[in-house]
C-alpha positions as CSV (number, residue, x, y, z in Angstrom):
1,M,-65.7,-13.8,-61.1
2,T,-67.1,-16.0,-64.2
3,S,-70.8,-16.9,-64.4
4,A,-72.8,-20.3,-65.1
5,E,-72.5,-19.3,-68.8
6,T,-69.1,-20.8,-68.7
7,F,-68.5,-24.3,-69.1
8,A,-64.9,-26.1,-68.8
9,I,-63.5,-29.0,-70.6
10,I,-60.5,-30.5,-68.5
11,L,-58.2,-32.7,-70.6
12,A,-56.8,-35.3,-68.2
13,A,-56.3,-38.3,-70.3
14,G,-52.6,-37.9,-71.1
15,M,-50.5,-41.0,-70.4
16,G,-47.7,-39.4,-68.7
17,T,-45.2,-42.0,-70.0
18,R,-42.1,-39.9,-68.6
19,M,-43.5,-40.0,-65.1
20,H,-42.6,-43.8,-65.3
21,S,-45.7,-44.7,-63.1
22,E,-48.7,-46.6,-63.1
23,T,-50.5,-43.7,-61.8
24,P,-51.9,-41.3,-64.3
25,K,-50.1,-38.1,-64.2
26,V,-53.0,-35.9,-63.2
27,M,-53.4,-38.1,-60.2
28,H,-50.0,-37.4,-58.8
29,Q,-50.2,-35.3,-55.8
30,V,-49.0,-31.8,-55.2
31,A,-49.4,-30.3,-51.6
32,G,-51.5,-33.0,-50.5
33,R,-54.1,-33.8,-53.3
34,P,-53.9,-34.7,-57.0
35,A,-53.0,-32.1,-59.6
36,V,-56.4,-32.2,-61.4
37,D,-58.1,-31.6,-58.2
38,H,-56.2,-28.3,-58.1
39,V,-57.4,-27.5,-61.4
40,L,-61.0,-28.2,-60.6
41,A,-60.7,-26.1,-57.2
42,G,-59.1,-23.2,-59.4
43,L,-62.1,-23.3,-61.7
44,N,-64.7,-23.5,-58.9
45,D,-62.9,-20.5,-57.2
46,A,-63.2,-18.6,-60.6
47,G,-67.0,-19.4,-60.6
48,V,-66.8,-22.2,-63.4
49,T,-68.9,-24.8,-61.8
50,Q,-69.9,-26.8,-64.8
51,S,-67.4,-29.0,-66.5
52,V,-66.5,-32.4,-67.8
53,V,-63.2,-34.3,-67.3
54,V,-61.9,-36.1,-70.2
55,I,-59.9,-39.2,-68.9
56,G,-58.1,-42.2,-70.2
57,P,-59.5,-45.7,-69.8
58,E,-57.0,-46.4,-66.9
59,L,-59.2,-43.9,-64.8
60,E,-62.5,-45.0,-65.9
61,S,-63.0,-47.1,-62.8
62,Q,-62.5,-43.9,-60.7
63,S,-64.7,-41.8,-62.6
64,G,-67.0,-41.3,-59.6
65,R,-64.3,-39.4,-57.7
66,F,-64.9,-36.4,-60.2
67,A,-68.5,-36.1,-59.2
68,P,-70.7,-33.9,-59.6
69,H,-68.5,-33.4,-62.8
70,P,-69.2,-36.2,-65.6
71,T,-66.4,-37.6,-67.4
72,A,-65.7,-38.7,-71.0
73,V,-63.2,-41.4,-71.8
74,Q,-60.6,-41.0,-74.6
75,R,-59.6,-44.5,-75.5
76,D,-57.5,-43.6,-78.5
77,R,-55.2,-40.9,-77.8
78,L,-55.4,-39.1,-81.2
79,G,-54.6,-35.5,-79.7
80,T,-56.1,-32.7,-77.9
81,G,-58.3,-31.7,-80.6
82,H,-59.8,-35.4,-80.5
83,A,-60.1,-35.2,-76.6
84,V,-62.3,-32.2,-77.0
85,K,-64.2,-33.7,-79.8
86,I,-64.9,-36.6,-77.2
87,A,-66.1,-34.2,-74.6
88,L,-68.5,-32.6,-77.0
89,D,-70.0,-35.8,-78.2
90,E,-70.6,-37.0,-74.9
91,T,-71.7,-33.8,-73.2
92,D,-74.6,-31.5,-73.5
93,I,-72.5,-28.0,-73.5
94,S,-74.7,-24.9,-74.1
95,S,-72.6,-22.3,-72.6
96,N,-71.4,-19.0,-74.2
97,T,-67.9,-19.7,-73.3
98,V,-66.1,-23.0,-73.3
99,L,-63.0,-23.1,-71.2
100,I,-60.4,-25.7,-72.2
101,V,-57.7,-26.5,-69.5
102,Y,-55.4,-29.4,-68.8
103,G,-55.4,-31.6,-65.6
104,D,-51.7,-31.5,-65.2
105,T,-51.4,-27.8,-64.6
106,P,-52.2,-27.4,-60.7
107,L,-50.7,-24.0,-60.4
108,L,-53.2,-22.2,-62.8
109,T,-55.1,-19.7,-60.6
110,S,-58.5,-18.4,-60.6
111,A,-57.4,-14.8,-61.2
112,T,-55.8,-15.8,-64.6
113,I,-58.9,-17.8,-65.6
114,E,-61.2,-14.9,-65.0
115,R,-58.9,-12.8,-67.2
116,L,-58.9,-15.2,-69.9
117,V,-62.6,-15.6,-70.0
118,E,-63.2,-11.9,-69.6
119,L,-61.2,-11.0,-72.7
120,Q,-62.9,-13.7,-74.8
121,R,-66.3,-12.4,-73.8
122,S,-65.3,-8.9,-75.0
123,G,-65.9,-10.2,-78.6
124,A,-63.1,-12.7,-79.3
125,G,-63.8,-16.2,-81.0
126,I,-60.8,-17.4,-79.3
127,C,-58.7,-16.2,-76.4
128,L,-55.4,-18.0,-75.8
129,L,-53.4,-18.1,-72.6
130,A,-49.8,-17.5,-73.7
131,F,-46.6,-17.4,-71.8
132,R,-42.8,-17.0,-72.4
133,P,-40.9,-20.0,-70.9
134,K,-37.2,-19.7,-70.2
135,N,-36.6,-22.7,-72.5
136,P,-39.6,-22.8,-75.3
137,A,-38.1,-26.0,-76.7
138,A,-41.2,-28.1,-77.2
139,Y,-43.9,-25.7,-76.9
140,G,-46.3,-24.4,-79.8
141,R,-45.2,-21.0,-81.0
142,L,-48.0,-18.2,-81.3
143,I,-47.6,-16.2,-84.6
144,V,-49.2,-12.8,-83.9
145,E,-50.1,-9.7,-85.6
146,G,-50.4,-7.0,-83.2
147,D,-52.8,-8.4,-80.7
148,Q,-54.2,-11.0,-82.8
149,V,-52.8,-14.5,-83.2
150,D,-52.6,-15.6,-86.8
151,R,-51.8,-19.2,-86.2
152,I,-50.1,-21.6,-83.7
153,V,-47.2,-23.6,-85.0
154,E,-46.4,-26.9,-83.0
155,A,-42.6,-27.3,-82.4
156,A,-42.2,-30.5,-84.4
157,D,-43.6,-28.5,-87.4
158,A,-42.1,-25.1,-86.9
159,S,-39.4,-23.8,-89.2
160,P,-36.1,-22.5,-87.9
161,E,-37.4,-19.1,-88.0
162,E,-40.7,-19.9,-86.1
163,L,-38.7,-21.8,-83.4
164,L,-37.0,-18.3,-82.7
165,V,-40.4,-17.0,-81.5
166,T,-40.6,-16.7,-77.7
167,L,-44.3,-16.4,-77.2
168,C,-45.9,-19.9,-76.5
169,N,-48.9,-21.5,-76.2
170,S,-49.9,-22.9,-72.8
171,G,-52.7,-25.0,-74.4
172,V,-55.4,-23.3,-72.1
173,M,-57.8,-21.2,-74.1
174,A,-61.4,-19.7,-73.9
175,V,-63.5,-20.1,-77.1
176,S,-67.0,-19.2,-78.2
177,G,-69.4,-21.9,-77.3
178,D,-71.3,-21.4,-80.4
179,K,-68.3,-22.1,-82.8
180,L,-66.3,-24.7,-80.9
181,A,-67.9,-27.7,-82.1
182,T,-67.9,-26.6,-85.7
183,W,-64.3,-25.8,-85.6
184,V,-63.3,-29.0,-83.5
185,R,-65.1,-31.3,-86.0
186,S,-63.2,-29.6,-89.0
187,L,-59.7,-30.5,-87.6
188,K,-57.4,-32.7,-89.9
189,N,-54.5,-34.7,-88.8
190,D,-51.9,-33.9,-91.6
191,N,-49.1,-33.3,-89.3
192,A,-45.9,-34.8,-88.2
193,K,-47.6,-36.6,-85.4
194,K,-50.8,-37.6,-87.2
195,E,-52.8,-36.1,-84.2
196,Y,-55.7,-33.8,-84.3
197,Y,-54.3,-30.5,-82.8
198,L,-56.7,-28.4,-80.8
199,T,-54.5,-25.6,-81.7
200,D,-55.5,-25.7,-85.5
201,I,-58.8,-24.2,-84.5
202,V,-57.1,-20.8,-84.5
203,A,-56.6,-21.1,-88.2
204,L,-60.1,-22.2,-88.9
205,A,-61.4,-19.3,-86.6
206,R,-59.4,-16.9,-88.6
207,A,-60.8,-18.4,-91.8
208,D,-64.4,-17.7,-90.4
209,G,-63.4,-14.1,-89.6
210,A,-63.7,-14.6,-85.9
211,S,-61.0,-12.6,-83.7
212,C,-58.2,-14.6,-82.0
213,T,-56.4,-13.0,-79.2
214,F,-54.4,-13.7,-76.1
215,V,-53.2,-12.9,-72.7
216,E,-50.0,-13.6,-71.3
217,G,-49.4,-15.4,-68.0
218,S,-46.4,-16.4,-66.0
219,E,-44.2,-19.5,-66.7
220,D,-44.7,-20.5,-63.0
221,E,-48.3,-20.7,-63.3
222,L,-48.7,-22.5,-66.7
223,A,-46.0,-25.1,-66.8
224,G,-47.4,-28.7,-66.9
225,I,-46.3,-31.8,-65.0
226,N,-44.6,-34.5,-67.4
227,T,-41.8,-35.7,-65.3
228,R,-41.0,-36.1,-61.7
229,A,-38.8,-33.2,-61.9
230,D,-41.8,-31.1,-63.0
231,L,-43.8,-32.5,-60.1
232,A,-41.1,-31.5,-57.8
233,E,-41.0,-28.0,-59.3
234,A,-44.8,-27.7,-59.0
235,E,-44.5,-28.6,-55.5
236,R,-41.9,-26.0,-54.7
237,I,-43.9,-23.2,-56.4
238,L,-47.0,-24.2,-54.5
239,Q,-45.3,-24.4,-51.2
240,V,-43.7,-20.9,-51.7
241,R,-47.5,-19.6,-52.4
242,Y,-48.7,-21.2,-49.4
243,R,-46.0,-20.2,-47.0
244,T,-46.1,-16.7,-48.2
245,A,-49.8,-16.6,-47.6
246,A,-49.4,-18.1,-44.1
247,M,-46.7,-15.4,-43.3
248,E,-49.0,-12.6,-44.4
249,G,-51.6,-14.0,-42.3
250,G,-49.8,-13.7,-39.0
251,V,-47.8,-17.1,-38.9
252,T,-44.1,-17.2,-38.0
253,L,-42.3,-19.8,-40.0
254,R,-38.7,-20.0,-38.4
255,D,-37.4,-21.6,-41.5
256,P,-40.0,-21.3,-44.3
257,E,-38.3,-23.7,-46.8
258,S,-38.3,-26.5,-44.4
259,V,-41.8,-26.2,-43.7
260,Y,-44.5,-28.2,-46.0
261,L,-48.1,-27.2,-46.1
262,S,-51.1,-28.8,-47.6
263,F,-53.7,-27.3,-49.9
264,D,-56.3,-27.1,-46.9
265,T,-53.9,-26.3,-43.8
266,E,-55.7,-23.5,-41.8
267,F,-54.1,-21.2,-39.4
268,G,-55.2,-18.7,-37.1
269,T,-52.9,-15.8,-36.0
270,D,-49.9,-15.4,-33.9
271,I,-48.8,-18.9,-34.4
272,E,-44.9,-20.0,-34.3
273,V,-44.0,-23.0,-36.5
274,G,-40.3,-24.5,-35.9
275,P,-38.2,-26.0,-38.9
276,F,-38.9,-29.4,-40.5
277,T,-42.6,-29.4,-39.9
278,V,-45.0,-31.2,-42.2
279,F,-48.7,-30.3,-42.4
280,G,-50.6,-33.1,-44.2
281,P,-54.0,-32.7,-45.4
282,G,-56.8,-31.8,-42.9
283,V,-54.8,-29.8,-40.3
284,S,-56.0,-26.6,-38.5
285,V,-54.2,-24.6,-35.9
286,A,-55.8,-22.3,-33.7
287,D,-54.4,-18.8,-32.4
288,N,-51.2,-18.3,-30.2
289,V,-50.0,-22.0,-31.0
290,I,-46.2,-22.9,-30.6
291,I,-45.2,-25.7,-32.7
292,K,-41.5,-26.5,-31.9
293,G,-40.4,-28.2,-35.1
294,F,-39.6,-31.6,-36.5
295,C,-43.3,-32.4,-36.2
296,H,-45.7,-34.2,-38.6
297,F,-49.6,-33.5,-38.6
298,E,-52.3,-35.2,-40.7
299,N,-56.1,-34.6,-40.1
300,A,-55.7,-33.1,-36.8
301,V,-56.9,-30.1,-34.8
302,I,-54.7,-27.8,-32.5
303,G,-56.4,-25.8,-30.2
304,R,-55.4,-22.0,-29.1
305,D,-52.4,-21.5,-26.9
306,A,-51.2,-25.2,-27.2
307,V,-47.6,-26.0,-27.4
308,V,-46.5,-29.0,-29.6
309,G,-43.2,-30.5,-30.2
310,P,-40.4,-31.0,-31.0
311,Y,-40.7,-34.3,-32.7
312,A,-44.3,-34.9,-32.2
313,R,-46.7,-36.7,-34.6
314,L,-50.5,-36.0,-34.7
315,R,-52.3,-38.8,-36.9
316,P,-55.7,-38.6,-38.1
317,G,-58.4,-38.0,-35.4
318,A,-55.9,-36.1,-33.1
319,A,-57.7,-33.3,-31.2
320,V,-55.3,-31.1,-29.1
321,D,-57.5,-28.6,-27.1
322,A,-56.6,-25.2,-25.7
323,E,-53.5,-24.9,-23.7
324,A,-52.6,-28.6,-23.9
325,H,-48.8,-29.7,-24.1
326,I,-47.7,-32.4,-26.6
327,G,-43.8,-32.9,-26.2
328,N,-41.1,-34.8,-27.7
329,F,-41.6,-38.1,-29.5
330,V,-45.3,-38.1,-28.6
331,E,-47.8,-39.7,-31.0
332,I,-51.3,-39.1,-31.0
333,K,-54.1,-40.9,-33.0
334,N,-57.8,-40.5,-32.8
335,A,-57.6,-39.1,-29.3
336,R,-58.5,-35.9,-27.7
337,I,-56.1,-34.2,-25.3
338,E,-58.4,-32.0,-23.2
339,E,-57.6,-28.4,-22.2
340,G,-54.6,-28.0,-20.1
341,A,-53.4,-31.6,-20.2
342,K,-49.9,-32.4,-20.7
343,V,-48.3,-35.4,-22.5
344,N,-44.9,-34.3,-22.7
345,H,-42.6,-37.2,-23.7
346,L,-41.9,-40.6,-25.4
347,T,-45.8,-41.5,-25.2
348,Y,-48.4,-43.1,-27.6
349,I,-51.9,-42.2,-27.0
350,G,-54.5,-43.8,-29.4
351,D,-58.3,-44.2,-29.4
352,A,-58.4,-42.3,-26.1
353,R,-59.5,-39.2,-24.1
354,V,-57.0,-37.4,-21.9
355,G,-59.0,-35.2,-19.5
356,K,-58.6,-31.7,-18.7
357,G,-55.7,-30.9,-16.4
358,A,-54.3,-34.5,-16.7
359,N,-50.7,-35.2,-16.8
360,V,-49.3,-38.3,-18.9
361,G,-45.9,-39.5,-17.6
362,A,-43.0,-40.5,-19.9
363,G,-43.1,-43.9,-21.8
364,T,-46.9,-44.3,-21.3
365,I,-48.6,-46.5,-23.9
366,T,-52.4,-47.0,-24.3
367,A,-52.5,-50.4,-25.5
368,N,-55.7,-50.1,-27.8
369,Y,-55.3,-52.9,-30.2
370,D,-55.5,-56.7,-29.3
371,G,-55.0,-57.9,-33.0
372,F,-58.8,-57.7,-33.6
373,N,-60.4,-54.7,-32.2
374,K,-59.3,-51.1,-31.4
375,S,-60.7,-50.3,-27.8
376,F,-60.9,-46.9,-26.0
377,T,-59.0,-45.6,-23.1
378,D,-60.5,-42.7,-20.9
379,I,-58.2,-40.8,-18.6
380,G,-60.4,-38.5,-16.3
381,E,-59.7,-34.8,-15.4
382,N,-56.7,-34.0,-13.4
383,A,-55.5,-37.6,-13.5
384,S,-51.8,-38.5,-13.1
385,I,-50.4,-41.4,-15.2
386,G,-47.2,-42.6,-13.9
387,S,-44.0,-43.1,-16.2
388,N,-43.8,-46.2,-18.2
389,S,-47.4,-47.1,-17.7
390,V,-49.4,-49.5,-20.0
391,L,-53.1,-48.8,-20.2
392,V,-54.8,-51.8,-21.6
393,A,-57.9,-50.8,-23.2
394,P,-60.8,-50.8,-22.9
395,V,-60.2,-49.0,-19.3
396,A,-61.0,-46.0,-17.7
397,I,-58.9,-43.7,-15.1
398,G,-61.1,-41.7,-12.9
399,D,-60.9,-38.0,-12.3
400,G,-57.9,-37.1,-10.0
401,A,-56.7,-41.0,-10.0
402,I,-53.0,-41.8,-10.1
403,T,-51.2,-44.7,-11.5
404,G,-47.9,-45.7,-10.3
405,A,-44.7,-45.9,-12.5
406,G,-44.4,-48.9,-14.4
407,A,-48.1,-49.8,-13.9
408,V,-49.9,-52.2,-16.4
409,V,-53.4,-51.3,-15.7
410,R,-56.0,-53.7,-17.0
411,K,-59.1,-52.6,-14.5
412,D,-60.9,-49.4,-14.4
413,V,-59.4,-47.1,-11.7
414,P,-61.9,-45.1,-9.5
415,A,-61.7,-41.5,-9.1
416,D,-58.9,-40.2,-6.7
417,A,-57.6,-44.0,-6.4
418,I,-53.9,-44.8,-6.8
419,A,-53.3,-48.0,-9.1
420,I,-50.0,-49.9,-8.5
421,T,-49.3,-53.2,-10.1
422,V,-45.5,-53.3,-9.6
423,A,-44.1,-56.3,-7.3
424,P,-42.6,-55.1,-4.0
425,Q,-38.8,-54.1,-4.4
426,D,-36.4,-56.6,-2.7
427,N,-33.0,-55.2,-2.1
428,R,-30.5,-57.8,-1.6
429,E,-27.5,-56.8,0.4
430,N,-24.0,-57.1,-1.2
431,T,-25.3,-59.3,-4.1
432,A,-24.2,-56.9,-6.8
433,K,-20.8,-57.1,-5.4
434,R,-20.5,-60.8,-5.2
435,Y,-22.0,-61.3,-8.7
436,K,-19.5,-58.9,-10.2
437,E,-16.5,-60.8,-8.4
438,A,-17.8,-64.2,-9.6
439,R,-17.8,-62.9,-13.2
440,A,-14.4,-61.4,-13.1
441,T,-13.0,-64.7,-11.7
442,L,-14.6,-66.7,-14.4
443,A,-13.3,-64.4,-17.1
444,A,-9.6,-64.6,-15.5
445,K,-9.8,-68.5,-15.7
446,K,-11.0,-68.5,-19.4
447,K,-8.1,-66.2,-20.3
448,A,-5.6,-68.2,-18.4
449,A,-6.6,-71.7,-19.8
450,P,-4.2,-73.1,-22.3
451,K,-5.4,-73.2,-25.8
452,N,-5.8,-76.3,-27.7
453,T,-3.7,-76.0,-30.9
454,D,-4.1,-79.7,-31.9
455,K,-5.7,-79.5,-35.3
456,G,-5.9,-83.6,-35.7
457,S,-4.5,-85.6,-38.2
């Protein structure tokens, strides 16, 4: 793990024009959080806790979201070297190593960051993170002599021979903190794009007699996000990582490719997850849980030995306690389903408590919203809610109480009482038969009636 002697500059001011979005590309989400947040988390895991985020003016109003990390605004996009200069001008950086990373590389791992920093600290003025993409196309090429980088040539400025080089620059680098400012402030923009290329510091470092070396990473880890297709590919790669980790940790995924996890999904062991299940942010699942598939969870907690699904939705604030059952087409929002309780089908439970051992019948609704306020429904332990009941909040159903099928409950029900609100059933003998005969006679008369074919003059 790196130490506090490393400072990171995160370049996150890219326009992302090929995303065709008003959202800055570093703020597009991968596995439940913005790409730049993945980068910050990777740095933190590597022990790099001090950093500055270089943002564009469109993110200036949201600069507080990066706290405790300060931000520097790049108002004119004049290249990566210009972005680093702004960070140096606006931030007090006194670390031995300055790590420069990009906000659109959410797949960069802490292990790779640690390798890069370790090699730079072994005596290199600059250590570059290189890779060999299947299609090098627009990537800058590393021109090397042995283990030393002589220079980096941007694709737009490369000769035909240089374009044949397969070793490419990811843009990520670790640089001597003592030298970075001098090299960056010496950059020129005499190139095809008239930009200040950060990569030109390699030549400046070599001219100063500094060592410039590199480590290689994988393409999957280093590819940036510039298009919606890149975003989808980053999501795919990250999902493979998360699914693999889940299965290695004791989770059975019946159809792994159809299960989507978030960056913070927490699993216990001996869990079974059916196909087409989505774990949004903030979900934790305890041991021995069975999830039957086609479910969607977000900011929810599922206790041990619970059974959920299929086709269940747990919205923010849902808590399913141990051994509880949540069945098909059940939606839970901001409600606790206590130990052993059952809500098995076609039901909405919102802003409520379902007590230990209670049973909620099919079609039950907690009417929690009156257009102005959301109110609470309390269902006691071992209560039984009849099918198609409507519980109009605020209302309490006592322990052991029962509501009859079809009941509309507007008043509290005492413990062990039965609440019935349906009118008495009235069976009218032979009425159905007479009704059907009358309808059939009327239909026959209409069919036999002559049609009016006179269209007028």
